[in-house]
N, C-alpha and C positions, 0 to 999 in steps of 0.2 A: 550629396551622394556618399561623401566620404563618412559621414556620421551614420548612414545606414547600413554600411558595409559591415562593421563590426556587429551590428545586432543581428543581421542576416546570418553570418557566419555562426552565431550563437545559437540562433534557432535551428541551423543545419545540424549542428554537432550535439543538441540537447538529445539525450538518450531516452526519449519517451515516444509514446504513439498519440496520433490524434484519432478520434472517433472514425469508424469506418464510415463511408458514405453508404446510401441506400443500395447502390449497385455493387458494393464490395460483398463478397460472401463473408460469412460468420463461419469460422470453423477452426480446423487446427493451425497453429501459428508456425510458421518456420523457425528453424533454429536462429538464436541470436548471433549476430556478428560481433567480432570485437568491439567495434565501434558502439554498437546498441548496447553491449554489455557492460560498458563503463558506468559505474555507480555516479549518480548525482550528488551534488554538494547539498548538506542539509541548509534550510533557509529557516533564520528565526522568524517566528510566527507570533510572536508575544501579542501584536497589534490585533490578532484574530479573536484573542479573548475565549470565553466559554465555548466548547464544543456544541454544536446543535444537537439536541435530542431527536432520537428517531425510534421508529420501530418499522422493522422491515420483515418479509417472510425469508424463511431459509430454504435451502435445497429440499430439506425433508418435510417442507409446509407447516413448520413451527414459526413461531416469531422470535425476532432478535431485538433487543432494546439496547441502546446505550446506556440507560439507567441501570441495568443489570451488571454493568461492570464499575460502578461508582465504587471508588476505593481502590481501584487497580488501575495500572499503567496500560494504556491501549494504543496499538498501533492500528490504525484505520486506514486500510489499503484499498484503493479504487483501481479497479483492474477490468480486463475483458479478454475473453479467449482469443480474438484476433490481434491482441496486443503483444508481439514477440518478447519485449522486456519485460511485460507483465508475467508471462509464463517462465521465463528465465530466473526470476527472483523467487517464485513460489517455493522451490526448495529450501533456500536459505532462510525464508520466512517461516517455512514450517520447523525447521530446526531451532530456530531462535524461538519460536512459540513453545516449542516441547523442553527445551533448555530452561527457559525462564517463567512459564506459567506456574510451575509449583512456588514461585517467588512473587507472584502478583502481576506478571504482564500476560495481556492477551493480545494476540494478533487477531483481527477481524477484517475479513476480505468483503469488500462490496462490490460486486460485479455490476457492471453497467448493460450487460447483454439482457435482453427481454427474456429468455426462457430458461428454465431450469434444466432443460433436456440438453442445451448447448454446454452447461456448465459442469453438470454432473461427471462426464466422461474425463474431463481435465482433472477434476478433483480427485477422483479415483487413481488414474494414470499417474499423477504426480504425488500421490498418499498424502494429500493436504490434510492435516489435523485439526487446523483452526477454523473457527465458525466462518461460513460463507453465507452471505444474504444477497438478495435481490434488490436493486434499485430500480425504481421507475422513473429516476431523473431528479426526483425531489430532493433527496438527500445530497446528492451530488451539487445541486444549485444552492442548497442550504449552507454547504460548505465554500461558497464563494464562486461556484462553477468550475468545475473539474474540467480544464480545456486540454489536458494531456494525461497519458496514463502510461505508467502507473503513477499514482500520486498518493502520498502517505502522509498521515497527520499522526503526530504524536502527541498524545493526549494524556496528562498527568491525573495522579489520582483523585484531585479536587475537580476533575472535568475541564480542566483549562487546556487549550490548544497552545503547546509550546514550541513546536517546530513542524514544518511542512517540507516533505521532500517531493520534487517533482522530477520523475526519472527513477532508476533503481535505486531501492533503498540501501545505504551503504552498511550492512549489517556490521562489519568488523570495525568501522570507524565510530559507530553509533554504540556499540556495546558497552564502553566505559559509561557513557550517560545514562543508558538504560540501567545498568547495574546500580549506578549511584541513585537513580530515581527510586530504585527498588530496595533501597537500605543494604546492598550487598557489598562486600569487599571488591576492589578490583579484580579481575580473572586473573589467575595465575598464568604466568608466561612461562614457557619452556625453553630451556637453553640446550642447544645442541653442540 
């Protein structure tokens, strides 16, 4: 029992959502609490190897393929409308995408919701500017089974998964690594 207690505590404090059950409504997420808003620590995922290829429909009915981003650094973010931490991190991911897209970073959101009609209002309300695609479960499964949301994979320009983050993506902590991967100098710091 003593060995299970730390594991149980860790699971309770993990800032991520589990998929909604069939009787749980999909819809607007409640605001994040400070505990839910705590960023997760990145996990090295070198053993995950190449990012599985996929082609998925987008909100607009087009298709999005991971192959289209070969040569770019990709943050592949699995999320859902019912996941409070997912919604809480979207403005930060949007800002990161807008800041670093001209330098070769693309954030790609993959929704595990079934209907675009549920996702479109969130994207509009939160001014999401990065591409959003709809997963039928096959892509999440190809990435080892996404068991908590949000889950984000950092994929390098060669298509290799270099990190996985379960929970909120720690934008500020990861920015130096992202800039290095993009061949950019460290961000300037301001002194006050």
